[in-house]
Phi, psi and omega in degrees: 000117180268097183296321182298319179295319179298318181293321180296331182278349180287151174289161183303316181294323178294324177296319178295318179296321178296320179298318179298317180296317181295318178297321179294317181292327181276356178083011180282328174268116186292137174267107189297328178296319179291322178299317180295320179298320178295320178297318181296331179287334186258345179209161184288146176281131180251151174289124181289350182269314181238000174061033176262159177268356185279077184229169175210160181296143183224043176086190181228135179227123180054040176081000181249134178291136179249157180229162174226137182270132179285337183279307184259349177077006182270151177258157181198169175236187184293342182262346184302130178089343180272176181297336183269000181301124177082358181277132184267324182270068187296321180300315180289326177298319178297323177292326182292335177303319180294322179292329177295319177296332180272359180058039180287141181293163181298315182295317180293320179295319179298321180291318181295320185266354180059045174232171183284157177294328177297321178295315180296320179299316179297314179298315183304311186283337171291317179296314182293328177296326180289341182277359180300333183288344181262350182273080179135111174222162178299139180269158180236129175071228182283131180241132176251136179223160183201156173251136183238138183249141180236142174290147177291133184225123178247044178305126177086354182288140178249015183237035179286142178266012182214173177287137182295143176285142179281333179210154183304329183290347180291333179273126182270113177234157179289147177281151177073209182283131179204168183277359178256024176233166181263130181264137177235131176272131179240133180212153176201150173259182185283352178266003176083033174264099185271158174215133176219110182226144178293129181266300182187173173279127180092195182293147178288156171229177184297328179293319180289330175294316178297320182296326186269312186242355186301319184283352183256355182245134180247168178300343179282346179279153173248127186260136173236134181201178171284183185268041178292127184304323182291323178290320178298314179297316181297316180296324179293315178295330181276352181059047179262149167289122191228127177243125182251157183221146170245115190306325184283348184244321186211143181244328185222140174240133176054028176063008180221339181263120180196178179236030184289327181293316181289326176294322177295321178298317176302316182293320179295323178297316181300319180290322182290320186280342185303317181296345180277354176055048177094137179240131178299137180304328179302326183252008184301317180302323179296318181289328174297318176301316181300309183297316180300318179298316180299325178292324184286333184261010181304322184263006181287138179281335180226069185298323183293323178289321177296321178298312181299323180295318179296319179302318186275340184273338183271100182272005178260003187303310185298319177297319178294322178296318181289339183264009180302314180296320180295320179295325178293319179297332180292343180288344178054055180275119178301137186298333183283350177265346187289145180221000000 
């Protein structure tokens, strides 16, 4: 039996289907039900509604074990609250996890999986909502931070109070740092633990710095940043050892203090996000989670399995997904600045 000849005679779609089957059989495509079972063996099952451990078995429905909470009285299964909750095409969803790691566009993913672009869009943002738990860990040693500004973008919005711009250049915005842009705090330590979180609308202040990176930095850390007054004030209140830099004058102090790692992180983000042709501000936080996660798993030997575990362990995903619009409204973006 000449397998190579048989494969060559297959149609393109049949070859793709065969590849999917082989990946599944070889364990390269994660089986989320099995991943959830492994998680249940290592930690207690929590109610996704009230997050209590006071639960008991409540039968089996469609092959999935169900539970009932003694506190709130609600029933749930192993998928409730996670990104896969309510999804019917589980096999294709599992395949899409691999495409997410490859940063494949919505249209290309929809074509590969033979599903609609609306379905892929829904899957993408449910998955990205589950990644919020990885965007932020305690830093070790020297920490570099910076503030990055983004233009307001209402790509895809159908609730504009003005005529849509035909091109980005139609909107007149100030160059550089200004109060009509969205500020994002970016930080990383020398071990490659990145963080990118939305700070506020307009220029950052010491309160927004504390809100984004404050809980991840301890007095044992050494901070390196540019000479932004708000970062200097925050570091002083935090009683941190702080080294500041002016790019045009100095790049390195004592051969070890610099901000090259955080600047490199900014540059990698710009290159990664460019193929998406602009991200709506409403979903910016989701894409920051995505990028940070990709940076963290670069050295992982089994990134797809690690990815699947995060997807299945976060039982707050659906609530976070439903609150994307509310979080966007909290930014208090004036309508005349929106684009």
